[in-house]
C-alpha positions in Angstrom: -15.9 2.2 18.6 -16.8 0.2 21.9 -14.0 -2.4 22.4 -12.5 -2.2 19.2 -8.8 -1.3 20.2 -6.9 -1.8 23.3 -3.0 -1.3 24.2 -0.9 -2.3 27.3 2.8 -2.3 28.2 4.7 -4.1 31.0 8.1 -4.2 32.1 8.5 -8.0 32.5 10.1 -9.8 35.3 13.9 -9.2 34.5 14.1 -5.7 33.4 14.0 -2.6 35.3 12.9 0.0 32.8 10.5 0.0 30.1 11.9 0.7 26.4 8.8 -0.1 24.8 5.9 2.3 23.6 2.7 1.8 22.0 -0.4 3.7 20.0 -3.9 2.6 20.5 -6.3 5.0 19.5 -8.6 6.6 16.9 -7.1 8.7 14.0 -7.7 12.2 13.9 -10.5 12.3 11.7 -12.2 9.4 13.1 -12.1 7.4 10.3 -9.4 5.0 11.1 -7.6 3.2 14.2 -4.0 3.5 14.8 -2.1 0.5 16.5 1.8 0.6 16.9 4.1 -1.0 18.7 7.7 0.3 19.3 10.6 -1.8 20.8 13.6 0.7 21.9 17.2 -0.5 21.3 20.6 0.8 23.0 20.9 0.8 26.7 19.0 1.9 29.5 18.3 5.4 28.5 18.7 5.3 24.7 16.1 2.7 24.0 13.3 4.6 25.9 14.4 8.0 24.1 14.4 6.2 20.8 11.2 4.9 21.1 9.6 8.0 22.4 11.0 10.0 19.4 9.5 7.4 17.1 6.2 7.6 18.7 5.9 11.3 18.6 6.9 11.4 14.9 4.0 9.2 14.1 1.5 10.7 16.0 2.5 14.0 14.3 2.4 12.9 10.8 -1.0 10.9 11.4 -2.7 14.0 13.1 -3.5 15.5 9.9 -3.9 12.3 7.2 -3.0 13.1 3.5 -2.3 11.3 0.5 -2.3 7.4 0.1 -2.3 5.3 3.3 0.8 3.3 2.4 2.5 6.7 1.4 1.6 8.2 4.7 2.7 5.3 6.9 6.0 5.1 5.1 6.2 8.9 6.1 5.7 8.1 9.6 8.9 6.0 9.8 11.0 8.3 7.6 10.0 10.9 10.0 11.0 8.9 13.3 14.2 7.6 11.4 15.5 11.3 10.7 14.6 12.3 14.4 16.4 9.7 15.8 19.6 10.1 13.8 19.5 13.8 14.6 19.2 13.3 18.2 22.1 10.6 18.0 24.2 13.5 16.5 23.3 15.9 19.2 23.7 13.5 22.4 26.7 11.1 21.8 25.7 9.0 24.6 22.7 8.1 22.6 25.0 7.0 19.6 23.9 3.5 19.7 20.0 3.9 20.2 17.5 2.9 17.5 13.9 0.9 17.6 11.9 -1.5 15.9 8.2 -0.9 15.1 5.1 -2.1 13.6 2.2 0.5 12.4 -1.1 -0.7 11.4 -3.9 1.7 10.2 -7.3 -0.4 10.3 -10.3 1.4 8.1 -13.1 -0.5 9.6 -15.8 1.4 7.3 -13.9 -0.3 4.3 -12.9 -3.5 5.7 -9.2 -2.9 5.1 -5.8 -2.5 7.2 -2.7 -1.0 6.0 0.7 -1.6 7.6 4.5 -0.7 7.7 7.1 -2.9 9.5 10.7 -2.5 10.7 12.5 -5.0 12.8 11.3 -7.8 14.5 8.1 -6.6 16.2 5.2 -8.5 14.7 1.8 -8.3 13.4 -0.7 -11.1 13.3 -4.3 -11.2 11.6 -6.8 -13.6 13.8 -9.5 -15.0 11.5 -12.1 -17.7 12.2 -10.1 -18.8 14.9 -6.7 -19.4 13.0 -3.5 -16.8 13.7 -1.5 -15.7 10.7 1.9 -14.0 11.0 1.6 -10.7 8.7 4.7 -9.0 9.1 8.5 -10.6 8.5 11.1 -10.7 11.0 14.1 -8.6 9.8 16.6 -10.8 11.4 18.6 -13.9 10.7 16.6 -16.3 13.1 13.4 -15.1 11.7 14.5 -15.9 8.4 15.3 -19.6 9.3 12.0 -19.8 11.2 10.0 -18.5 8.5 11.9 -20.8 5.7 11.1 -23.7 8.0 14.9 -24.4 8.8 13.9 -23.9 12.4 10.6 -24.5 14.4 8.9 -21.9 16.4 10.2 -23.2 19.7 13.7 -23.7 18.5 13.6 -19.9 17.2 12.2 -18.8 20.8 15.3 -20.6 22.5 17.8 -19.6 19.8 20.7 -17.4 21.2 20.7 -14.9 18.3 16.9 -14.4 18.1 17.7 -10.9 19.1 20.0 -9.7 16.5 18.2 -7.7 13.9 19.2 -6.6 10.5 17.1 -3.4 10.2 16.1 -0.8 12.6 14.7 3.1 12.6 17.9 5.0 13.5 20.4 2.5 11.5 20.9 4.7 8.9 20.4 8.2 7.3 18.2 8.5 4.2 16.3 5.6 5.0 13.9 5.9 1.7 17.1 5.5 -0.5 16.7 1.6 -0.1 13.4 0.9 -1.3 13.2 -2.6 0.5 14.1 -1.4 3.7 10.4 -0.9 5.0 8.1 -3.6 4.7 4.5 -2.7 3.8 1.1 -4.0 2.7 -2.3 -4.0 2.7 -5.2 -6.5 3.3 -8.9 -7.1 3.8 -10.0 -6.6 7.4 -13.4 -8.2 7.7 -16.2 -8.5 10.4 -14.8 -10.4 13.4 -10.9 -9.9 12.1 -8.6 -9.2 14.9 -5.1 -7.4 14.6 -2.2 -8.4 17.1 0.8 -6.1 17.2 3.4 -6.8 19.8 6.9 -6.9 20.7 9.4 -9.7 21.1 8.7 -9.8 24.8 5.4 -11.7 24.0 6.7 -13.8 21.1 9.7 -14.9 22.8 7.8 -16.0 25.9 4.4 -17.4 24.3 3.9 -19.9 21.4 1.3 -19.4 19.0 -1.0 -21.8 20.2 -1.4 -20.2 23.5 -1.6 -17.1 22.2 -4.8 -18.0 19.9 -6.1 -19.7 22.8 -6.2 -16.4 24.7 -7.6 -14.4 21.8 -10.1 -16.5 21.0 -11.8 -16.5 24.5 -15.3 -14.6 24.9 -13.9 -12.0 26.8 -13.0 -8.1 26.6 -9.8 -6.8 24.5 -8.7 -5.6 27.9 -8.9 -8.8 29.6 -7.1 -10.5 26.3 -4.5 -8.2 26.6 -3.7 -8.4 30.2 -3.8 -12.3 30.0 -1.1 -12.4 27.0 0.8 -10.1 29.5 0.4 -12.6 32.4 1.3 -15.5 30.2 4.7 -13.9 29.0 5.7 -13.2 32.7 4.6 -16.5 33.6 6.9 -18.1 31.2 9.9 -16.2 32.4 9.1 -12.3 31.6 12.7 -11.9 30.4 11.9 -8.4 28.1 9.4 -5.7 28.1 6.1 -6.8 27.0 3.7 -4.7 24.9 0.4 -5.6 23.2 -1.9 -3.7 20.7 -5.4 -5.2 19.8 -7.5 -3.9 17.3 -11.0 -5.7 16.6 -13.3 -5.3 13.4 -16.4 -6.0 15.7 -18.9 -5.1 13.1 -21.7 -7.9 12.8 -21.6 -9.6 9.6 -24.8 -8.9 7.5 -27.3 -12.0 7.3 -29.8 -12.0 4.5 -32.9 -14.4 5.5 -34.0 -16.3 2.4 -37.2 -15.3 1.0 -40.0 -17.9 1.1 -41.3 -19.2 -2.1 -45.4 -18.9 -1.7 -46.8 -21.9 -3.0 -50.4 -22.5 -4.1 -52.6 -25.5 -2.8 -52.7 -28.5 -5.5 -56.4 -27.5 -6.1 -55.8 -23.8 -6.7 -52.6 -24.7 -9.0 -54.7 -26.9 -11.3 -57.8 -24.4 -11.4 -55.0 -21.8 -12.5 -53.7 -24.0 -15.0 -57.0 -24.8 -16.6 -57.9 -21.1 -16.6 -54.8 -20.1 -18.5 -55.4 -23.2 -21.0 -58.5 -22.0 -21.7 -57.7 -18.3 -22.5 -54.9 -19.5 -24.9 -57.6 -21.4 -26.8 -59.8 -18.3 -27.3 -59.3 -16.3 -30.6 -57.7 -13.2 -30.5 -59.2 -9.9 -31.7 -59.8 -9.7 -35.6 -58.1 -6.5 -37.6 -60.5 -4.4 -39.5 -59.9 -4.9 -43.1 -58.9 -1.2 -43.9 -55.9 -1.6 -41.3 -53.8 -3.7 -43.9 -53.4 -1.0 -46.2 -52.7 1.4 -43.6 -49.9 -1.0 -42.5 -48.4 -1.1 -46.0 -48.4 2.9 -46.4 -46.8 3.3 -43.2 -43.9 0.7 -44.4 -43.5 2.4 -47.7 -42.9 5.9 -45.8 -40.6 4.3 -43.5 -38.5 3.0 -46.3 -38.0 6.1 -48.1 -37.0 7.9 -44.8 -34.3 5.4 -44.2 -33.2 5.5 -47.9 -32.8 9.6 -47.4 -30.9 8.8 -44.1 -28.3 6.4 -45.6 -27.7 8.9 -48.8 -27.0 11.9 -46.5 -24.5 10.0 -44.2 -22.8 8.7 -47.0 -22.6 12.1 -48.8 -21.2 13.5 -45.2 -18.8 10.6 -44.7 -17.0 11.2 -48.1 -16.8 15.1 -47.6 -15.1 14.3 -44.2 -12.6 12.1 -45.6 -11.8 14.7 -48.6 -11.0 17.3 -45.6 -9.0 15.0 -43.7 -7.0 14.1 -46.8 -5.9 17.7 -47.3 -5.3 18.4 -43.5 -1.6 19.2 -43.2 0.3 16.6 -40.7 1.9 19.3 -38.7 -1.6 20.7 -37.5 -1.7 17.6 -35.4 -1.1 18.5 -31.7 0.5 16.4 -29.3 -1.7 15.9 -26.1 -0.2 14.2 -23.0 -2.0 10.9 -22.3 -4.4 10.5 -19.2 -1.8 8.1 -17.3 1.3 10.9 -18.0 -0.8 14.0 -16.8 -2.1 11.8 -13.5 1.6 10.9 -12.7 2.8 14.3 -13.1 0.0 15.7 -10.8 0.8 13.0 -8.5 4.6 14.0 -8.2 3.8 17.8 -8.2 1.1 17.4 -5.3 3.0 14.8 -3.0 3.2 16.0 0.7 5.9 13.4 1.8 8.8 11.7 0.2 7.1 8.6 -0.9 4.9 8.1 -3.8 3.2 4.8 -4.4 1.9 3.8 -7.6 -0.6 0.8 -7.9 -0.6 -1.6 -11.2 -4.3 -1.3 -10.9 -4.5 2.5 -11.6 -1.5 2.2 -14.1 -2.5 -1.3 -15.5 -1.0 0.0 -19.1 2.1 1.4 -20.0 2.5 5.3 -19.4 3.0 6.4 -22.9 5.0 9.5 -22.7 5.2 12.3 -25.2 7.4 14.5 -23.0 9.1 13.9 -19.9 8.2 13.0 -16.5 9.8 16.4 -14.3 11.0 15.8 -10.7 12.3 18.7 -9.0 11.8 17.6 -5.4 14.5 17.4 -3.1 13.9 13.6 -2.1 11.4 11.1 -3.9 11.0 7.4 -3.6 8.6 6.1 -6.4 7.5 2.7 -5.0 5.2 0.3 -6.9 2.7 -2.4 -6.3 3.2 -4.6 -9.1 5.3 -3.4 -12.0 4.8 0.0 -13.7 5.9 0.5 -17.5 6.9 3.6 -18.9 6.4 3.5 -22.9 8.0 6.0 -25.5 5.6 7.5 -27.9 6.7 6.5 -31.4 7.4 10.0 -32.3 9.3 11.1 -28.9 12.9 11.4 -28.9 13.4 13.2 -25.3 13.8 11.2 -22.0 11.0 9.5 -19.8 12.3 11.0 -16.3 13.8 14.7 -16.1 15.5 15.1 -12.8 16.0 18.7 -12.1 19.4 20.1 -10.7 17.8 20.6 -6.9 16.9 16.9 -6.5 19.2 15.0 -4.2 17.9 11.6 -3.6 15.6 10.0 -6.2 14.7 6.2 -5.6 12.9 4.0 -8.1 11.6 0.6 -7.4 10.0 -2.1 -9.8 9.8 0.2 -13.1 10.5 -0.5 -16.4 11.4 1.9 -19.5 11.0 0.9 -22.8 11.9 2.5 -26.3 13.4 5.6 -25.1 16.8 7.3 -26.5 17.6 8.5 -22.9 15.4 6.7 -20.0 16.6 8.8 -17.0 18.3 12.2 -17.5 19.9 13.1 -14.2 21.4 16.3 -12.9 23.3 16.1 -9.5 20.8 13.6 -7.6 21.9 10.3 -6.1 20.0 7.7 -8.1 19.1 4.5 -6.5 17.5 1.8 -8.6 15.9 -1.3 -7.4 14.4 -3.8 -9.7 14.4 -1.6 -12.7 14.5 -2.7 -16.4 15.7 -0.9 -19.4 14.1 -2.0 -22.6 15.4 -0.9 -25.9 16.8 2.1 -24.8 19.5 3.7 -26.4 21.2 5.2 -23.1 19.8 4.2 -19.8 21.0 6.9 -17.3 22.4 10.3 -18.5 24.3 11.9 -15.6 24.4 16.0 -16.3 26.7 17.2 -13.5 26.3 20.8 -13.0 29.1 22.6 -11.2 29.8 26.4 -10.5 32.6 27.6 -12.5 36.0 28.9 -11.4 36.3 26.9 -8.6 38.4 23.6 -7.4 36.6 20.4 -6.8 37.5 17.3 -4.9 35.2 13.9 -4.9 33.2 11.7 -6.8 30.4 12.4 -9.0 27.0 11.1 -8.5 26.4 7.4 -9.7 23.7 4.9 -9.4 23.8 3.1 -6.2 24.1 -0.6 -5.4 22.3 -1.5 -2.3 23.9 -3.8 0.2 22.6 -5.7 3.3 22.8 -4.1 6.5 25.0 -5.8 9.5 22.9 -7.6 12.4 22.7 -5.9 15.6 22.1 -7.5 18.9 19.0 -5.3 20.6 19.7 -6.6 24.1 
């Protein structure tokens, strides 16, 4: 893995402390490369503490990789968020701390990369000399720039460029909002390079200058240092952190196979020889062989007729047997997709289950409910997953147990159920969920101990709201 990854951080010209952190290393199983940039928020001490807690949580989760990669990196951010909030509750002087982060997992062997992102750190892909911004800034100025209302130069100089809408540590139960963490995956081809960086770089150095440095024929280490130098040369107003990941595999080249051509004279001779052979008469069959062929043909016809007779007779017997078979002898066997989904929920180690519309390309036909008994579960989909009731099924699609607390669904549809979701005591969050031809979308079955007095509100579906922007600086 020579010269495949490098990370560097610098305090900058105006700060006296560094609230950034990074990860640039191979994964525990040596199959992946981990790249991560974390930018702490919340004052002289708080930002450093938040970034350190996030880095520690991410490394701990990736120490033993398990499950789908997207689900795993969402777990990383969820763990980091929980630790930051727990520390804020223990120590009030860190009450305003949080951090923004971008995490990428590069699978060099399979030419893929996966990422998760919260805040205004950035992920870029360099391919064929072009620098492409992959992540989206979760800030008002970032939105204005990406929508074309501000140029890159205007965004870099905007007075509100450091106001962010999302960060790790802003709110508890991060996974209840299915849109909070930006995730994705993309091909990572031979020669491609990933750049992860804090805004200490992108507020100081424009895309053209960054691209010029990254495309130089120098080592990753030198590219990282030159980017730091460029940011400091342009002002260095903030901490600067850079992680580079390079797919340095050599593209396979297949040499064309030369066509062996005969000299003109040889080709003409071969053509003449072939023509002479075609004109030669073939061998003549003996007279007796004609009768032998006729006899074999008759025997073949007799065998074929016998096979057809026995097949038709057996088919009629099977039809008669099927006709008298009682209907109640038919067993309802769960479909393959239904079994697959239930196993995925039961065996999930984290809190996030990512379903791909390629793995569930057809509706999931249910003739019994999908049981959810976990404390917290977020079901996210790539595309759109459809749950369809079997024609004779009258039960719910999802049966959420009494022990569940937070269940979130994103981009799913329920069709043809008497009750789509049967919920007990859980807080149920929905995003982009449809109920088609369902008599009852959600049935809340509140379970309370007898003989006690209660004050409060019963669980209900939660509508998600935008967060208030916070200035990082």
